[in-house]
N, C-alpha and C positions, 0 to 999 in steps of 0.2 A: 782526078777530081772526084771520081766515084768513091774511090777509098776514103778521101777525106770526109765526104758526104756520110758514108756509112758509119765513120767513127763518131761523128757528130750526132748521128741518130741514136747511137748507143749510148753516148753521154747524156743527151736529152731524155732518153728513156729511164735511165738510172735516175736523173734528177727528179723526173715526174714521180718515180716510184718512192723517192723520199719525201715528197711533200704532198702527194694526193691523200684527200680525206679517207679516213678508214671508215669502216661501216658504223653508221650512228653519228658521225661528225658532220657538221654543216659543210655544204659545198663551198669551194673557194670562189671568191669573186675574181674577175679578170685582172684587177690590180694587185691582188695578193701574191700570185706567183711571180709577177714582175718585180715586186718589192723583195721577195725573198731571193730572187736571182741576183738583183742588184747588190743585195747584202753579201751574197756568197762571192760573187765575181768582181766587184768593184770596191777596192779598199776605200777607206774614208780619204786618205790623201788623193787619190785618183779621181773621187767625186768633187772634191773641193777644187781641184785643178781644172776640171771640165766645167764646174760653176763659174769659175773666173773666167775661163775661155769664152763662156756663153755672154757673160756681162760685158766683156771686151769686144765682142763680135761686130763687126762693121763690113758693110757689103764692099766698099773699097772698088776694085776693078772688076769683081767677079759678076755674072749675070744674076739677076733677080732669082731665077729658079735655082740656081747653085746655092745662094745665100739663103734662100727659103729652106732648102734641104739641110743645110749646116744649122739654121736655126732651130729646126724642129728635132734634129738629132741631139743637140747640146741643151735643148729647153727642159729636158727630162731630168737634168742634174740640177736645175734651179726652179723647182716646183712652185716655190714660194713668190718667185717673181712673175709667174705666167698663170697663177691660179684664176685671175679675173680676166676675162677675155678682152676687156678694155686696155688692162694693162699689158697684156700679151701683144695686143696690137702696137701700143706705143714702144714697147721694147723693139718689136720689128722694124718699125719706122726709124 
């Protein structure tokens, strides 16, 4: 496990080196690295599949906490559907 963690740290360090602002450039917002990382590591077809998975998500037989976790994980792939808090609540219910 330690070796895998170390390899991920190196990948993250390399990635940060490619996106971090240079001298004189504006600092990045929290959302910008996430957007850049999504663009690099999530192909469009995967994003669309995850968005559809979010739109079809139902609690079914799983507990509320498990459903909430899955809802939050998938909602990032459907930002337009959850941009307003009231709509986000409607989707959750």
